[in-house]
OpenMM code with the backbone's topology and positions (N, CA, C; nanometers):
from openmm import Vec3, app, unit

residues = "MET SER GLU PHE SER GLU MET LEU ILE GLU LYS ALA TRP ALA ARG CYS GLY GLY ASN CYS GLU CYS GLU ARG GLU GLU HIS ASN HIS LYS GLY ARG CYS LYS ASN THR LEU ILE LYS GLY HIS ARG GLY ASP ARG TYR SER TYR PHE GLY TRP GLU ALA HIS SER LYS SER GLY TYR PHE LEU ASP ASP LEU GLU ASP VAL GLU ILE LEU CYS TRP GLU PRO CYS TYR LYS MET VAL THR GLU LYS".split()
positions = [
    Vec3(0.2295, 1.2278, 0.0323),
    Vec3(0.3066, 1.1383, -0.0510),
    Vec3(0.3493, 1.0163, 0.0299),
    Vec3(0.3825, 0.9135, -0.0400),
    Vec3(0.4192, 0.7892, 0.0256),
    Vec3(0.5633, 0.7913, 0.0748),
    Vec3(0.5970, 0.6925, 0.1521),
    Vec3(0.7313, 0.6783, 0.2057),
    Vec3(0.8032, 0.5580, 0.1449),
    Vec3(0.7569, 0.5102, 0.0314),
    Vec3(0.8220, 0.3990, -0.0372),
    Vec3(0.9428, 0.4495, -0.1143),
    Vec3(1.0387, 0.3607, -0.1391),
    Vec3(1.1532, 0.3972, -0.2225),
    Vec3(1.1041, 0.4151, -0.3669),
    Vec3(1.1763, 0.4975, -0.4407),
    Vec3(1.1410, 0.5200, -0.5817),
    Vec3(1.1513, 0.3897, -0.6607),
    Vec3(1.2476, 0.3051, -0.6264),
    Vec3(1.2631, 0.1777, -0.6963),
    Vec3(1.1391, 0.0893, -0.6759),
    Vec3(1.0877, 0.0871, -0.5553),
    Vec3(0.9686, 0.0070, -0.5259),
    Vec3(0.8463, 0.0637, -0.5987),
    Vec3(0.8347, 0.1941, -0.6029),
    Vec3(0.7229, 0.2570, -0.6739),
    Vec3(0.7330, 0.2296, -0.8231),
    Vec3(0.8531, 0.2320, -0.8777),
    Vec3(0.8730, 0.1999, -1.0204),
    Vec3(0.8258, 0.0577, -1.0512),
    Vec3(0.8583, -0.0354, -0.9633),
    Vec3(0.8160, -0.1746, -0.9832),
    Vec3(0.6633, -0.1868, -0.9748),
    Vec3(0.6038, -0.1171, -0.8792),
    Vec3(0.4576, -0.1202, -0.8647),
    Vec3(0.3909, -0.0558, -0.9853),
    Vec3(0.4496, 0.0530, -1.0359),
    Vec3(0.3941, 0.1200, -1.1541),
    Vec3(0.3981, 0.0253, -1.2747),
    Vec3(0.5091, -0.0448, -1.2917),
    Vec3(0.5205, -0.1407, -1.4031),
    Vec3(0.4139, -0.2499, -1.3905),
    Vec3(0.3898, -0.2947, -1.2692),
    Vec3(0.2895, -0.3996, -1.2457),
    Vec3(0.1489, -0.3505, -1.2775),
    Vec3(0.1184, -0.2261, -1.2420),
    Vec3(-0.0186, -0.1764, -1.2573),
    Vec3(-0.0560, -0.1496, -1.4028),
    Vec3(0.0435, -0.1305, -1.4885),
    Vec3(0.0145, -0.1074, -1.6295),
    Vec3(-0.0565, 0.0241, -1.6565),
    Vec3(-0.0412, 0.1215, -1.5684),
    Vec3(-0.1041, 0.2522, -1.5887),
    Vec3(-0.2506, 0.2571, -1.5501),
    Vec3(-0.2938, 0.1597, -1.4697),
    Vec3(-0.4330, 0.1557, -1.4247),
    Vec3(-0.4400, 0.1365, -1.2741),
    Vec3(-0.5417, 0.1950, -1.2141),
    Vec3(-0.5636, 0.1810, -1.0706),
    Vec3(-0.5749, 0.0334, -1.0338),
    Vec3(-0.5125, -0.0056, -0.9235),
    Vec3(-0.5133, -0.1453, -0.8794),
    Vec3(-0.6223, -0.1778, -0.7769),
    Vec3(-0.7047, -0.0810, -0.7414),
    Vec3(-0.8057, -0.1009, -0.6378),
    Vec3(-0.9081, -0.2068, -0.6792),
    Vec3(-0.9410, -0.2921, -0.5840),
    Vec3(-1.0443, -0.3942, -0.6052),
    Vec3(-1.1498, -0.3897, -0.4949),
    Vec3(-1.1597, -0.2783, -0.4237),
    Vec3(-1.2534, -0.2658, -0.3125),
    Vec3(-1.3963, -0.2464, -0.3643),
    Vec3(-1.4849, -0.3362, -0.3278),
    Vec3(-1.6243, -0.3308, -0.3732),
    Vec3(-1.6951, -0.2048, -0.3261),
    Vec3(-1.6604, -0.1555, -0.2087),
    Vec3(-1.7273, -0.0382, -0.1534),
    Vec3(-1.6922, 0.0911, -0.2277),
    Vec3(-1.6036, 0.0858, -0.3274),
    Vec3(-1.5668, 0.2035, -0.4058),
    Vec3(-1.6502, 0.2168, -0.5329),
    Vec3(-1.7567, 0.1437, -0.5410),
    Vec3(-1.8519, 0.1528, -0.6526),
    Vec3(-1.7935, 0.1151, -0.7881),
    Vec3(-1.7030, 0.0201, -0.7889),
    Vec3(-1.6583, -0.0389, -0.9155),
    Vec3(-1.6546, -0.1896, -0.8955),
    Vec3(-1.6926, -0.2603, -0.9971),
    Vec3(-1.6946, -0.4057, -0.9903),
    Vec3(-1.5582, -0.4580, -1.0346),
    Vec3(-1.4966, -0.5394, -0.9515),
    Vec3(-1.3623, -0.5885, -0.9831),
    Vec3(-1.2613, -0.4767, -0.9684),
    Vec3(-1.1617, -0.4786, -1.0527),
    Vec3(-1.0562, -0.3773, -1.0464),
    Vec3(-1.1043, -0.2440, -1.1038),
    Vec3(-1.0655, -0.1356, -1.0400),
    Vec3(-1.0981, -0.0011, -1.0870),
    Vec3(-1.0452, 0.0157, -1.2290),
    Vec3(-1.1198, 0.0813, -1.3119),
    Vec3(-1.0825, 0.0966, -1.4533),
    Vec3(-1.0137, 0.2298, -1.4836),
    Vec3(-0.9890, 0.3133, -1.3823),
    Vec3(-0.9296, 0.4449, -1.4087),
    Vec3(-0.7883, 0.4335, -1.4644),
    Vec3(-0.7652, 0.5068, -1.5730),
    Vec3(-0.6348, 0.5139, -1.6369),
    Vec3(-0.5534, 0.6235, -1.5684),
    Vec3(-0.4258, 0.5962, -1.5470),
    Vec3(-0.3374, 0.6882, -1.4773),
    Vec3(-0.2219, 0.7290, -1.5682),
    Vec3(-0.1636, 0.8442, -1.5398),
    Vec3(-0.0458, 0.8910, -1.6127),
    Vec3(0.0688, 0.9014, -1.5123),
    Vec3(0.1804, 0.8393, -1.5469),
    Vec3(0.2935, 0.8305, -1.4541),
    Vec3(0.3332, 0.9666, -1.3976),
    Vec3(0.3388, 1.0691, -1.4792),
    Vec3(0.3799, 1.2010, -1.4347),
    Vec3(0.2787, 1.2725, -1.3469),
    Vec3(0.1634, 1.2128, -1.3239),
    Vec3(0.0592, 1.2751, -1.2427),
    Vec3(0.0547, 1.2201, -1.0999),
    Vec3(0.1604, 1.1564, -1.0567),
    Vec3(0.1658, 1.1075, -0.9190),
    Vec3(0.1503, 1.2252, -0.8229),
    Vec3(0.0614, 1.2108, -0.7263),
    Vec3(0.0385, 1.3140, -0.6271),
    Vec3(-0.0561, 1.4241, -0.6702),
    Vec3(-0.1046, 1.4184, -0.7935),
    Vec3(-0.1943, 1.5224, -0.8463),
    Vec3(-0.3387, 1.4865, -0.8143),
    Vec3(-0.3874, 1.5376, -0.7047),
    Vec3(-0.5219, 1.5036, -0.6593),
    Vec3(-0.6322, 1.5696, -0.7407),
    Vec3(-0.5972, 1.6642, -0.8261),
    Vec3(-0.6980, 1.7364, -0.9036),
    Vec3(-0.7113, 1.6875, -1.0469),
    Vec3(-0.6218, 1.6009, -1.0894),
    Vec3(-0.6262, 1.5473, -1.2255),
    Vec3(-0.7039, 1.4162, -1.2283),
    Vec3(-0.7787, 1.3948, -1.3342),
    Vec3(-0.8475, 1.2671, -1.3532),
    Vec3(-0.7460, 1.1526, -1.3591),
    Vec3(-0.6231, 1.1823, -1.4006),
    Vec3(-0.5190, 1.0809, -1.4168),
    Vec3(-0.4238, 1.0736, -1.2973),
    Vec3(-0.4557, 1.1459, -1.1886),
    Vec3(-0.3708, 1.1491, -1.0703),
    Vec3(-0.3740, 1.0186, -0.9923),
    Vec3(-0.2656, 0.9909, -0.9228),
    Vec3(-0.2539, 0.8662, -0.8477),
    Vec3(-0.1537, 0.8820, -0.7333),
    Vec3(-0.1533, 0.7797, -0.6470),
    Vec3(-0.0543, 0.7734, -0.5400),
    Vec3(-0.0291, 0.6275, -0.5047),
    Vec3(0.0909, 0.6023, -0.4516),
    Vec3(0.1264, 0.4688, -0.4025),
    Vec3(0.0746, 0.4579, -0.2595),
    Vec3(-0.0022, 0.3538, -0.2335),
    Vec3(-0.0643, 0.3335, -0.1029),
    Vec3(-0.0061, 0.2096, -0.0358),
    Vec3(0.0137, 0.2180, 0.0941),
    Vec3(0.0634, 0.1040, 0.1717),
    Vec3(-0.0551, 0.0213, 0.2205),
    Vec3(-0.0649, -0.1013, 0.1766),
    Vec3(-0.1742, -0.1893, 0.2205),
    Vec3(-0.1691, -0.2130, 0.3705),
    Vec3(-0.0487, -0.2241, 0.4254),
    Vec3(-0.0336, -0.2517, 0.5683),
    Vec3(-0.0384, -0.1253, 0.6539),
    Vec3(-0.0097, -0.0126, 0.5914),
    Vec3(0.0016, 0.1120, 0.6652),
    Vec3(0.1412, 0.1365, 0.7201),
    Vec3(0.2331, 0.0421, 0.6972),
    Vec3(0.3692, 0.0518, 0.7500),
    Vec3(0.4746, 0.0808, 0.6434),
    Vec3(0.4355, 0.0955, 0.5182),
    Vec3(0.5277, 0.1225, 0.4074),
    Vec3(0.6438, 0.0240, 0.4072),
    Vec3(0.6086, -0.1039, 0.4079),
    Vec3(0.7089, -0.2103, 0.4076),
    Vec3(0.7896, -0.2085, 0.2783),
    Vec3(0.9128, -0.2491, 0.2846),
    Vec3(0.9981, -0.2580, 0.1662),
    Vec3(0.9672, -0.3882, 0.0930),
    Vec3(0.8437, -0.3985, 0.0467),
    Vec3(0.7918, -0.5210, -0.0143),
    Vec3(0.6894, -0.4812, -0.1201),
    Vec3(0.7086, -0.5276, -0.2407),
    Vec3(0.6181, -0.4931, -0.3508),
    Vec3(0.4729, -0.5299, -0.3201),
    Vec3(0.4528, -0.6331, -0.2418),
    Vec3(0.3163, -0.6745, -0.2068),
    Vec3(0.2456, -0.5733, -0.1164),
    Vec3(0.3194, -0.4837, -0.0540),
    Vec3(0.2593, -0.3820, 0.0333),
    Vec3(0.2179, -0.2569, -0.0444),
    Vec3(0.2629, -0.2444, -0.1682),
    Vec3(0.2372, -0.1250, -0.2486),
    Vec3(0.1206, -0.1499, -0.3432),
    Vec3(0.0258, -0.0548, -0.3457),
    Vec3(-0.0765, -0.0584, -0.4489),
    Vec3(-0.0883, 0.0813, -0.5074),
    Vec3(-0.1017, 0.0862, -0.6382),
    Vec3(-0.1152, 0.2125, -0.7093),
    Vec3(-0.2649, 0.2424, -0.7198),
    Vec3(-0.3054, 0.3570, -0.6632),
    Vec3(-0.4467, 0.3930, -0.6600),
    Vec3(-0.4701, 0.5288, -0.7243),
    Vec3(-0.5792, 0.5393, -0.8004),
    Vec3(-0.6199, 0.6691, -0.8526),
    Vec3(-0.6598, 0.7572, -0.7338),
    Vec3(-0.6448, 0.8877, -0.7485),
    Vec3(-0.6813, 0.9784, -0.6387),
    Vec3(-0.8301, 0.9758, -0.6133),
    Vec3(-0.9095, 0.9790, -0.7202),
    Vec3(-1.0553, 0.9860, -0.7081),
    Vec3(-1.1168, 0.8662, -0.7756),
    Vec3(-1.1870, 0.7801, -0.7125),
    Vec3(-1.2248, 0.7902, -0.5733),
    Vec3(-1.1366, 0.7081, -0.4792),
    Vec3(-1.0543, 0.6200, -0.5330),
    Vec3(-0.9929, 0.5147, -0.4525),
    Vec3(-0.8983, 0.5622, -0.3422),
    Vec3(-0.7939, 0.6373, -0.3773),
    Vec3(-0.6983, 0.6799, -0.2749),
    Vec3(-0.7673, 0.7677, -0.1709),
    Vec3(-0.8502, 0.8575, -0.2184),
    Vec3(-0.9214, 0.9474, -0.1277),
    Vec3(-1.0078, 0.8688, -0.0295),
    Vec3(-1.0801, 0.7693, -0.0782),
    Vec3(-1.1684, 0.6903, 0.0081),
    Vec3(-1.0888, 0.6064, 0.1072),
    Vec3(-0.9764, 0.5523, 0.0662),
    Vec3(-0.8942, 0.4682, 0.1540),
    Vec3(-0.8307, 0.5515, 0.2650),
    Vec3(-0.7859, 0.6716, 0.2320),
    Vec3(-0.7142, 0.7532, 0.3303),
    Vec3(-0.8063, 0.8361, 0.4181),
    Vec3(-0.9322, 0.8504, 0.3827),
    Vec3(-1.0258, 0.9299, 0.4631),
    Vec3(-1.1065, 0.8468, 0.5606),
    Vec3(-1.0743, 0.7207, 0.5777),
    Vec3(-1.1490, 0.6347, 0.6702),
    Vec3(-1.1294, 0.6776, 0.8117),
] * unit.nanometer
topology = app.Topology()
chain = topology.addChain("A")
for resn in residues:
    res = topology.addResidue(resn, chain)
    for name in ("N", "CA", "C"):
        topology.addAtom(name, app.Element.getBySymbol(name[0]), res)
């Protein structure tokens, strides 16, 4: 799980609109990932709707720009397994 404050995660969730925010070309999706997420499935790596808050910098800064909401499969898994 992430080390962001719940308030920061709430703001990031509102921004993402319930969809994965990943835009990495190497994840086999063109543009932004189209996976739909369910708020209550945070941390659920086995659900199609599972997601986690990821730190772009790796430092879990108290800054909304450092938070991205990623689906577990494939985006979060691929980012964290590097």
